[in-house]
C-alpha positions as CSV (number, residue, x, y, z in Angstrom):
1,M,265.4,-54.0,238.9
2,F,262.2,-51.9,238.9
3,A,262.7,-50.6,242.5
4,S,266.3,-49.6,241.7
5,S,265.1,-47.8,238.6
6,L,262.3,-46.0,240.5
7,R,264.6,-45.0,243.3
8,S,267.0,-43.3,240.8
9,R,264.1,-41.1,239.5
10,L,262.7,-40.0,242.9
11,P,263.5,-36.6,244.1
12,S,265.9,-36.2,247.0
13,Q,263.3,-35.8,249.7
14,I,262.2,-39.4,249.0
15,R,265.4,-40.8,247.6
16,T,267.2,-40.2,250.9
17,F,264.9,-42.6,252.6
18,A,265.3,-45.3,249.9
19,K,267.3,-48.2,250.9
20,K,266.7,-52.0,250.4
21,A,265.2,-53.8,253.3
22,A,263.6,-57.1,253.8
23,P,259.9,-57.0,253.0
24,K,257.8,-56.4,256.0
25,K,254.4,-58.1,256.4
26,A,251.5,-55.8,255.8
27,A,249.5,-55.0,258.8
28,A,245.8,-54.4,258.1
29,P,244.4,-51.3,260.0
30,K,242.4,-53.1,262.7
31,A,243.8,-51.3,265.7
32,A,241.1,-48.8,265.8
33,A,238.2,-51.4,265.4
34,A,239.3,-53.3,268.6
35,A,241.0,-50.7,270.7
36,S,242.1,-52.0,274.2
37,G,242.2,-49.7,277.2
38,S,245.8,-48.7,276.3
39,D,244.7,-47.9,272.7
40,L,242.0,-45.6,273.9
41,A,244.6,-43.4,275.6
42,H,246.1,-42.9,272.1
43,Q,243.0,-42.3,270.1
44,P,242.9,-39.1,268.1
45,E,240.7,-36.2,269.3
46,L,238.9,-36.1,266.0
47,K,236.8,-39.0,264.8
48,L,236.8,-39.4,261.1
49,F,234.9,-41.9,259.1
50,G,235.4,-44.1,255.9
51,I,238.2,-46.4,254.8
52,H,240.8,-43.6,254.5
53,A,240.0,-42.7,258.1
54,R,240.5,-46.3,259.2
55,Y,244.0,-46.5,257.9
56,A,244.9,-42.9,259.3
57,T,243.4,-43.6,262.6
58,A,245.3,-46.9,263.0
59,T,248.5,-45.2,261.9
60,Y,247.8,-42.4,264.5
61,V,247.4,-44.8,267.3
62,A,250.5,-46.7,266.4
63,A,252.5,-43.5,266.0
64,S,251.1,-42.1,269.4
65,K,252.2,-45.2,271.2
66,A,255.7,-44.9,269.7
67,G,255.9,-41.1,270.4
68,S,256.4,-40.5,266.8
69,L,253.3,-38.6,265.6
70,D,255.2,-35.6,264.2
71,K,257.9,-37.9,262.6
72,V,255.2,-40.0,260.8
73,E,253.4,-36.8,259.7
74,T,256.6,-35.4,258.1
75,E,257.3,-38.7,256.3
76,L,253.7,-39.0,255.0
77,L,253.7,-35.4,253.7
78,A,257.1,-36.0,251.9
79,I,255.4,-39.1,250.2
80,E,252.3,-37.0,249.4
81,S,254.6,-34.2,247.9
82,T,256.4,-36.8,245.8
83,T,253.2,-38.2,244.4
84,K,252.3,-34.8,243.1
85,S,255.7,-33.9,241.7
86,N,257.1,-37.0,240.4
87,P,255.2,-38.7,237.6
88,T,257.2,-42.1,237.9
89,F,256.3,-42.5,241.5
90,S,252.7,-41.4,240.9
91,N,252.3,-43.9,238.1
92,F,253.8,-46.7,240.2
93,L,251.2,-46.0,243.0
94,N,248.3,-45.9,240.6
95,D,249.3,-48.7,238.2
96,P,246.5,-51.4,238.4
97,T,248.4,-53.9,236.4
98,V,251.0,-54.6,239.1
99,A,250.0,-57.3,241.6
100,P,249.5,-56.2,245.2
101,A,252.1,-58.4,246.5
102,E,254.5,-57.1,244.0
103,K,253.8,-53.5,244.9
104,E,254.1,-54.5,248.6
105,A,257.7,-55.8,248.0
106,Q,258.6,-52.7,245.9
107,I,257.4,-50.4,248.7
108,N,259.5,-52.2,251.2
109,S,262.5,-52.1,248.8
110,I,262.0,-48.3,248.0
111,F,261.6,-47.1,251.6
112,G,263.4,-49.8,253.6
113,D,264.5,-48.9,257.0
114,K,265.1,-45.1,256.3
115,M,261.5,-44.4,257.2
116,S,259.8,-45.3,260.5
117,D,258.4,-48.9,260.7
118,I,255.0,-47.3,261.2
119,T,255.0,-45.3,257.9
120,V,256.4,-48.3,256.0
121,N,253.8,-50.7,257.5
122,L,251.1,-48.3,256.4
123,M,252.4,-48.1,252.8
124,S,252.8,-51.8,252.8
125,A,249.4,-52.2,254.0
126,L,247.9,-50.0,251.3
127,A,250.0,-51.9,248.8
128,G,248.8,-55.3,250.0
129,N,245.2,-54.2,249.9
130,A,245.4,-52.6,246.5
131,R,244.9,-49.1,247.8
132,L,248.1,-47.3,247.0
133,S,246.3,-45.1,244.6
134,E,244.5,-43.7,247.6
135,T,247.6,-42.7,249.5
136,D,246.9,-38.9,249.2
137,K,243.6,-39.4,250.8
138,V,245.0,-41.4,253.7
139,V,247.7,-38.7,254.2
140,S,245.1,-36.0,254.2
141,A,243.1,-37.8,256.9
142,Y,246.2,-38.2,259.0
143,S,246.9,-34.6,258.6
144,E,243.3,-33.8,259.8
145,L,243.9,-35.9,262.9
146,M,247.2,-34.0,263.6
147,K,245.6,-30.6,263.2
148,A,242.9,-31.6,265.8
149,K,245.6,-32.7,268.2
150,R,247.3,-29.3,267.8
151,G,244.0,-27.5,268.2
152,E,244.1,-26.1,264.6
153,V,241.3,-25.3,262.2
154,A,242.2,-25.3,258.6
155,A,240.8,-22.3,256.6
156,V,241.0,-21.7,252.7
157,I,240.3,-18.3,251.4
158,T,239.7,-18.1,247.6
159,S,239.7,-14.8,245.9
160,A,239.6,-13.7,242.2
161,A,242.9,-11.9,242.6
162,P,245.6,-12.0,245.4
163,L,244.5,-10.1,248.5
164,S,246.3,-7.2,249.9
165,A,247.9,-7.6,253.3
166,A,245.4,-5.4,255.0
167,V,242.4,-7.4,253.7
168,A,244.1,-10.7,254.4
169,D,244.6,-9.5,258.0
170,Q,240.9,-8.5,258.2
171,V,239.7,-11.9,257.0
172,T,242.1,-13.7,259.4
173,A,240.8,-11.7,262.3
174,A,237.2,-12.4,261.4
175,L,238.0,-16.2,261.1
176,K,239.7,-16.2,264.5
177,S,236.7,-14.6,266.2
178,K,234.6,-17.3,264.7
179,V,236.7,-20.3,266.0
180,G,237.5,-18.9,269.4
181,D,240.6,-20.4,270.9
182,A,241.5,-22.6,268.0
183,K,244.5,-21.8,265.9
184,V,243.6,-20.9,262.4
185,V,245.8,-22.4,259.7
186,L,245.1,-20.1,256.8
187,S,245.9,-20.7,253.1
188,M,245.1,-18.4,250.2
189,E,244.0,-19.5,246.8
190,V,243.4,-17.5,243.6
191,D,240.6,-18.4,241.2
192,P,239.7,-15.8,238.5
193,S,236.5,-17.6,237.7
194,I,234.7,-16.4,240.9
195,M,235.1,-12.9,239.3
196,G,235.3,-11.1,242.7
197,G,234.3,-11.4,246.3
198,L,235.5,-14.4,248.4
199,Q,234.9,-18.0,249.1
200,V,235.7,-19.3,252.6
201,Q,236.2,-22.9,253.6
202,I,236.6,-23.2,257.3
203,G,236.5,-26.8,258.7
204,D,233.5,-28.4,257.2
205,E,231.7,-25.0,256.6
206,F,231.7,-23.3,253.2
207,V,230.6,-19.7,252.6
208,D,230.4,-18.4,249.0
209,L,230.5,-14.7,248.8
210,S,231.8,-14.5,245.3
211,V,230.4,-12.4,242.5
212,A,230.1,-15.5,240.4
213,S,227.6,-17.0,243.0
214,R,225.6,-13.7,243.2
215,I,225.3,-13.7,239.3
216,D,224.2,-17.3,239.4
217,A,221.6,-16.5,241.9
218,V,220.2,-13.6,239.9
219,S,220.1,-15.8,236.9
220,R,218.2,-18.4,238.7
221,T,215.7,-15.8,239.9
222,I,215.2,-14.4,236.4
223,N,215.2,-17.6,234.4
224,G,214.2,-20.3,236.9
225,P,216.2,-23.6,237.5
226,Q,217.7,-25.4,234.6
227,L,216.1,-28.6,233.4
228,S,219.1,-30.6,234.7
229,E,218.2,-29.4,238.2
230,L,214.5,-30.3,238.2
């Protein structure tokens, strides 16, 4: 009953995948931990750490073996988009009062065989291990692995107001000169609180050239550190 009700409330991008299917046994992400020689040929180029990385890496290896890396990425991004846009689906993933076994059954009922077995198995594993609330983090980790495979470097430029096309091109050119042959995947964000200047996040590196950071630096020089920082 719940699965039917939930399916009816999901947006079309997820609802099109929804179809009842027999529950599939959750598969814990152990592939990366005990990789065979065959597994090693399918390991991602980027090594990530943490529980989210374990799930993402195991999923990547399985998808690579099946030749469905792009398909799985598309499915996971669709799920991530729905968690952000659909409160009913998001509440279901984050509800701690629903038993893991029940969530696992609901996941199989919601997605069924309209998504790849790899994606359904990942979601079932997250449900069975009470980690559905961390779906977005797992999807983000998988996306990082895929970007590394494509030779992409993610960059985020934050400005106080939208940048003109000319300035955006100059910033993009500067970033490309820094990363060499890697492809820069650039996204622009606007945050009036930085007051002016730019904040640049490229890979793991963060550069703060904002007016707000300069004012803060001057304030620290004049007034000294705050008590909370001592």
